[in-house]
Structure formats: C-alpha cells, structure tokens
N, C-alpha and C positions, 0 to 999 in steps of 0.2 A: 421704286414704284411709284412716290408721291410725283415725283419727277417728269416721269412719263406721263402719268394721267394730266397732267397740268400743261405739259407740253401738247398734248393730243387735241387736249379741249382749247386750247390756247389758237391750234391751227385751224381748228374748226369755225371756232369763232373769227377769228380774222379774215376766211375766206367768205362767211356769211356777210362780214362789216362791207370788204371787198364791194361784194355782189351792191348793197344798198347804194355805196356812197359815190358808185360810178351811174346811177340815174340822173336824168334832171326832173324834174318835177315842174308843173304849169299851172299850178296852183299852192299855195299854202296848204291848207288842209292835206293834200294828200302828201306832202312831205313831213307834215307832223303827225302823221298816221302813220308813213314809214317807219318815223324815227321812236315813237312812243312801242310799232310792234319790235324792232331791232334790242332796244331796251330792256324788253320784256323774255327776250331769249332766254330758254332754261342755262340757266351755268352753274356752275358748281364752286369750280376757283377762281373764277374772273367777276367782273362787274362792265357793263357795256353803257357808256353814259353819250346820251348825242344832243346833238342839238340842229337848228335849222338854219341853213346861211342862203343869204341870199344871190343871184347869179344875175346881173342885169345885161340884157342883149341889147346892143346899139346896134342904130340904123346906119346905112353903107352912109362911106362918106366921109371926109376928114373934121375935125371937129373945130369949132368957130374960131378968133380969133383969142378970143377968152378963155379958151379950154374946153365949153360948155361942149356937151356930147349928148343927145339928146337918145333917149331912154327908149328902145323900139315892144319890149316886153319884158319883163320882169320872170325868172326860173328858179329854181328852188333845190337848194344838196342837202344833203344827210351826209353832216359831221359826225363821226365816229370816234371816240378813245375807248381803246381797251387796258382796264385796270384790275390788280391782281386783289382778290378778297383776301385780305389779310383776316379775318376774322373765322374767316372758313377754312383756310389754309393753319392756321395755325391749329386751329380742334382737328383739324384731318392729320396732321402729325403727331398730336400728342395723341392719339385712337393706335397712328399705327405704330409707337412704338411702345403701347402697351401687349402685355400677353400673359398666356393664363403658364404659370408652373405648377408643375404637381411633383410632389415628393412623401418618398416615405421616409422621410428620415427623420424622426422623433422629436419636438420642440422640448421637451421634457424627460429627462430617465432618472434613474436611481445611480448612476455613477454622478457624480459629480464635474462640470462641466462637458460633458457629452451631446447633451443636448444645441439643438439649433435652434435661436427666433429667427423671424423671415429676412431680417438685416443678414443675419450670417448667412442664411440659406441664398440669398440674391449677392453677396460678397462672393461666396464659396462658386457658383455657376458662372456669374460672371470672367470668373479668372479662368475657366476650360476654356478658352479662344480656341484653342485647336477642334476641340468635341463641335463650339457651336458653329463651326464656320463648314464643318462636315455633312453633321446634321441641320444644318437651314434648313432648307430643303421639307423635315419634318411639317415645320409651321404653315407649309404652303395645304390653303384650304382644299387641293385636290388630293393629295396625299392624305390630311389628318381627317377629312372625310368619308373617306376610305377604306377607315380602321374603325370596326368596333368592337370594344375588350370592356364586359361588365365587370368580371370577377380580377380581383388584387394579384392574386398569383399569374393571370395570364399577361396582366402589364408588365409583370414584373420579368416574366418571363423573354416576352416582347424586347423589352426594356435591355436583356440579359444577349439576346440574339443584333440588337443593334451594336450594343457594343463593344459584342464580340467581331461585327464585322469592321467598327471603327478599328481596331485592335489591328485585325491581318491586315485593313487599305495601309494605316499608320506604320506598319512593318515591313508593307513591302516599299513605300518609300523613302524609307530609314534604308535600305538594302539597295536602293538605288543609286542614293546619295554619298554610300561609303560607298561603292563599288567608282564612282568618277572620281572620289577623292586620292582613292588608293590606286586605280589606274592610270587618271588623268584624258580617260577617255569620254566624252559627251555620249549622249545618247539622243536617239531621232528624236527631234523634236515636231513641233508644229509648221505647218506650210516647209516642211523636208528641211528646217533647220536644226541643225544636233543643240543641243542647251543641257549646260552641270546642271540644272532645277528641273528633273522629270519628275511628273507626280502620276502619282496612282492610275487617274483620270486620265492621261494622257495615255499611258500604260497598255489599260483596256480600251482604248478607241483603236490603238492598233491591230488587236486582236477582233476587231468587228467581223462578222462575216467568217470567220473561220467555226466548225463545227469538228465534231468528234461523230464519227458514222460508224455503226455496229452492225455488221456482218456477219450473222451467227456467233461465234464468239470471239470473232476478228473483230479489233476496232480500230481504226485509220482516220486519220485527217481529212476533211474534207479537198484540202489543197495543200501544195507543199509550203514550209514554213517560208515569210521573205526574209530581206535582209535585214531591216526594223524588229521582227518579230523573233528573230535568233539575235539581236542586241539587247532586247530587253533579256528573254531570257538565261541569257549569259550572266546579265547584271544581278539579277535575282538566285541564281546559283540553281536553275531549274533544267535538268535533262530534257530533251525532247520525249522520250519514251514516255514519261513522267507525264504526258498530255494523253497517252491514249491507253496507257496502265494503270488502273486506280489500285492503291494501295491498298493490302485483304484487311477484309473486318471493319 
C-alpha cells in the first residue's frame, strides 16, 4: 500500500514539475517566484528542490571570428528535482507495520507453563501464516470500522464464525488439491487455463451469478450448470441435487 501511495504521489508531482519547467520567464523574479511555489508543493513522501537557470537568447547571424555572440535578451527557466523524503517514508513504513492484536489468552494461569507473555503470543500469531493470509482483509479499515461488538462473548462468537468459515474454506481447497493429485486432472483456472493449484476463491468466482430460485415448495437453479461448475462440484464430491435440496434440520 505504501508503494502505491508513493507511486501515485510521485506521478502527480512529476506532472506538476513538468508543467513548470517548460515555461520560459522573461524576468528572474517571476522564475524565482515559480520555483518557490513549486518547492512548497504539499508532498508526503517526496521533496522538490528547485533552482533558476539562465537561458540566453542570441541575435540573428553567425558569431564573430573570436566566437563572441551578442546576447539579445536573457530568459529564465526553473529546474526541478524530485527526491524521496527518507524520514517521512521510514516513519510511514514503521506505522504501517504496526497493528492492534486482541487476545483472550491469559498471561498467567494457575497451571505452570500455561500462560503466554506478549512475545509468545506474537510468535504464535505469526506462525499462523495460512490464517493471516486468508483473514488479512479484516485489517482493512473498511471492514474493521463496520463492525462494533461491545461484549467479550460477542467478540468470541464472531471469532468462532470467522474461524469456522476459514476451516470450510481450507477444507474445500484441500479436497480440490487431493482430487487433482489422485486423478491427475486439472481444474478450470483463471482466463480459461487449467490449473493444478485451484483455490476456494477461484471456485467461488466460477459460481458467481448462479442462484437458487424457490417457487412454492420447488427449488431450482437460475440457469443450468456449465462445464467449469460441474468440474468443481465433481472435485468437491458434491452432487448437483445437493445445491437445491438442503439437508433436513
């Protein structure tokens, strides 16, 4: 994310600098004023250094034998250089690497060696790469800001729901990988290319737009299954009727 913000800001600054450096000024004061304004442009990750350069305009005709050419007038250009603000970038990267981690794991217990200190909790958390990879979206402010749970028991229930969802998500991937290994048949991947590393996200995208329609007591699919969808159901060991006939209870 930091790199994206940096690239976006650098592009905007570069375009602004190009606009200024293309202009020729007839007096030094105007050029210095433009250079001063440019150097004070609001930037988070970059700094702009400027200087005024002279551009002589010579009269017509060839120079004299001694190489001397008469200067008709002097014009001025603004030269600009964009450089990274190392201090600002370093600070932002440190802040971006910080996050709040909540846990209900006790630091002390009556049983010996059962408590976790902060270092042990962080180490255990970082070892859960698979979980972090799938639930990294929970750190997105758009997701976090939309959830507010005050009571600890509700937070625990939400955690249980998320972990159960992850378990199902991972089991689907495991089933598909086992199917590919046992049968040697690849599954439909991105851009209609077969893959031997199918993912649950890939599978769910193949079923986008498919819905179950209920008319009275009858259930039916909104449209027939295509070959890609049938291939994924076969890999998961799911029969088509299971999609429209929920299990009792």
